[in-house]
C-alpha positions as MATLAB code, in Angstrom:
seq = 'MSINRKLRIAIDMDEVMADTIAKFIDLYEARHQTTISLGDMHGKEFHEILPPHLSSSLRQYINEKGFFRDLPVMSGSQEVVKALTEKYDVYIASAAMEFKNSLEDKLEWLNEHFPFISWTNIIFCGHKIVDVDIMIDDRIKNFVTFKGRKLLFTSPHNMLITDFERVDNWNDVATKLLH';
ca = [
       0.000    0.000    0.000;
       1.241    3.430   -0.922;
       1.960    5.682    2.045;
      -0.194    8.417    0.472;
      -3.221    6.232   -0.273;
      -6.192    6.170    2.060;
      -7.635    2.784    2.910;
     -10.426    1.825    0.525;
     -13.870    0.669    1.618;
     -16.501   -1.005   -0.567;
     -20.045   -0.672    0.769;
     -22.949   -2.738   -0.506;
     -26.294   -1.032   -1.129;
     -29.176   -3.465   -0.564;
     -29.728   -4.293    3.097;
     -26.718   -2.163    4.048;
     -27.506    1.363    2.829;
     -30.989    0.697    1.419;
     -33.724   -1.170    3.268;
     -35.041   -3.555    0.605;
     -36.742   -5.755    3.208;
     -38.887   -2.837    4.418;
     -39.905   -2.232    0.798;
     -40.837   -5.912    0.353;
     -42.860   -5.915    3.575;
     -44.793   -2.813    2.453;
     -45.259   -4.207   -1.065;
     -46.736   -7.502    0.099;
     -49.009   -5.710    2.549;
     -50.283   -3.332   -0.163;
     -50.605   -5.787   -3.046;
     -51.566   -8.984   -1.228;
     -52.780   -7.913    2.236;
     -50.083  -10.258    3.551;
     -48.318   -9.299    6.759;
     -44.700  -10.354    6.991;
     -42.726   -9.923   10.176;
     -38.968   -9.494   10.475;
     -39.127  -12.031   13.299;
     -40.267  -14.676   10.808;
     -37.125  -14.097    8.760;
     -34.526  -15.043   11.370;
     -31.879  -16.872    9.324;
     -34.087  -17.061    6.229;
     -34.290  -15.352    2.876;
     -37.391  -13.283    2.170;
     -38.698  -15.730   -0.442;
     -38.534  -18.561    2.111;
     -41.195  -16.981    4.329;
     -43.653  -16.092    1.589;
     -46.867  -18.113    1.386;
     -46.497  -20.725   -1.412;
     -48.975  -18.971   -3.721;
     -46.785  -15.825   -3.643;
     -43.352  -17.422   -3.894;
     -42.906  -16.646   -7.598;
     -43.899  -12.978   -7.218;
     -40.681  -11.813   -5.541;
     -38.543  -12.043   -8.692;
     -41.256  -10.261  -10.667;
     -41.390   -7.359   -8.206;
     -37.637   -6.942   -7.909;
     -37.394   -6.668  -11.709;
     -40.036   -3.922  -11.945;
     -38.853   -0.531  -13.138;
     -38.708    1.737  -10.093;
     -38.410   -0.986   -7.457;
     -34.971    0.218   -6.312;
     -35.721    3.932   -6.759;
     -37.699    4.561   -3.571;
     -36.100    2.214   -1.058;
     -35.934    3.539    2.505;
     -32.479    4.675    3.635;
     -30.951    2.607    6.445;
     -30.905    4.602    9.658;
     -27.593    6.356   10.252;
     -26.083    5.356    6.910;
     -25.955    8.834    5.380;
     -24.130   10.401    8.316;
     -21.675    7.536    8.799;
     -20.890    7.094    5.092;
     -20.281   10.854    4.857;
     -17.883   10.640    7.824;
     -16.166    7.622    6.280;
     -15.420    9.652    3.131;
     -13.304   11.990    5.251;
     -11.040    9.159    6.420;
     -11.253    6.541    3.626;
     -11.727    6.219   -0.114;
     -15.320    5.012   -0.163;
     -16.797    3.015   -3.029;
     -20.344    1.757   -3.403;
     -20.286   -1.795   -4.806;
     -23.649   -3.207   -5.793;
     -24.381   -6.397   -7.715;
     -26.857   -4.398   -9.792;
     -26.330   -6.434  -12.951;
     -28.643   -9.164  -11.681;
     -31.775   -7.033  -12.020;
     -32.242   -5.387  -15.413;
     -33.955   -2.208  -14.211;
     -31.888   -1.603  -11.116;
     -28.963    0.325  -12.633;
     -30.780    3.589  -13.312;
     -32.895    3.280  -10.144;
     -29.851    2.691   -7.946;
     -27.851    5.515   -9.494;
     -30.729    7.970   -9.015;
     -31.239    6.717   -5.435;
     -27.556    7.217   -4.623;
     -27.528   10.681   -6.216;
     -30.519   11.676   -4.095;
     -29.505   10.194   -0.751;
     -25.682   10.140   -0.990;
     -24.851   13.099   -3.268;
     -21.343   13.288   -1.798;
     -20.440    9.944   -3.434;
     -18.977   10.676   -6.873;
     -20.031    8.623   -9.898;
     -16.362    7.587  -10.083;
     -16.817    5.726   -6.786;
     -19.905    3.726   -7.777;
     -19.353    0.169   -8.986;
     -22.300   -1.720  -10.463;
     -21.168   -5.268  -11.057;
     -21.983   -8.950  -10.984;
     -19.283  -10.503   -8.811;
     -17.737   -8.065   -6.362;
     -14.118   -8.442   -7.349;
     -12.863   -5.146   -6.004;
      -9.474   -3.839   -4.929;
     -10.359   -2.468   -1.514;
      -9.139   -2.958    2.039;
     -12.513   -3.251    3.803;
     -15.851   -4.559    2.542;
     -19.202   -3.997    4.260;
     -21.828   -6.389    2.925;
     -24.764   -8.495    4.076;
     -23.947  -11.401    1.738;
     -21.055  -13.697    2.622;
     -20.823  -14.856   -1.016;
     -19.149  -11.497   -1.664;
     -16.439  -12.328    0.870;
     -15.360  -15.653   -0.689;
     -12.392  -14.346   -2.700;
     -12.004  -11.055   -0.841;
      -8.740  -10.828    1.113;
      -9.367   -7.672    3.157;
     -11.330   -6.950    6.323;
     -14.859   -8.295    6.028;
     -17.683   -6.605    7.944;
     -20.938   -8.562    7.784;
     -23.837   -6.116    8.024;
     -26.645   -7.737    9.984;
     -29.757   -8.626    8.022;
     -32.423  -11.180    8.948;
     -31.139  -13.688    6.389;
     -27.608  -13.766    7.867;
     -28.489  -13.964   11.576;
     -27.210  -17.547   11.918;
     -23.794  -16.806   10.392;
     -21.046  -16.489   12.990;
     -17.827  -16.747   10.966;
     -17.350  -13.048   10.218;
     -16.838   -9.765   12.030;
     -20.355   -8.377   12.363;
     -21.812   -4.882   12.401;
     -25.445   -4.683   13.487;
     -26.082   -1.123   12.324;
     -24.356    2.052   11.194;
     -23.438    3.003   14.769;
     -21.392   -0.225   14.914;
     -19.713    0.736   11.629;
     -18.836    4.146   13.058;
     -17.458    2.588   16.246;
     -15.248    0.151   14.326;
     -14.042    2.444   11.551;
     -14.189    6.025   12.779;
     -12.883    5.866   16.345;
];
């Protein structure tokens, strides 16, 4: 590492900066009058707790134009990410290629909620093969080939995973990386 280079951080979007689960919960309530509780998700993926007659709808909804545009912002993420940019080179790394309409939605969402992140620091990809020192993500599949410090951001689906350094919220991120 160059003496002049700041440490680099890659931050995932969905379930780290953007609350996709809250959007799904609201969507299923509005469209299907189906109440889904976060407590039901402990260690499970969202599709695993859907009633069988709705199981195929998740992929349809996530591929709708606009799905990623109005996601709620994770509490504390804006302030902590802004503070991280003062100390680190911060990159947003999102596996946006999986969902055909997500690229434009995600870019507009980032521009609205994180305007201090330059377009040069946004990486929309498939596999997260990135040259950074720290990665914050909710999916351990993104840590498989990553050699740096791995921070697993708590989400209902990863509650049973114990093999990684965990951050439960953005206050935990601030405590570990800003103090």
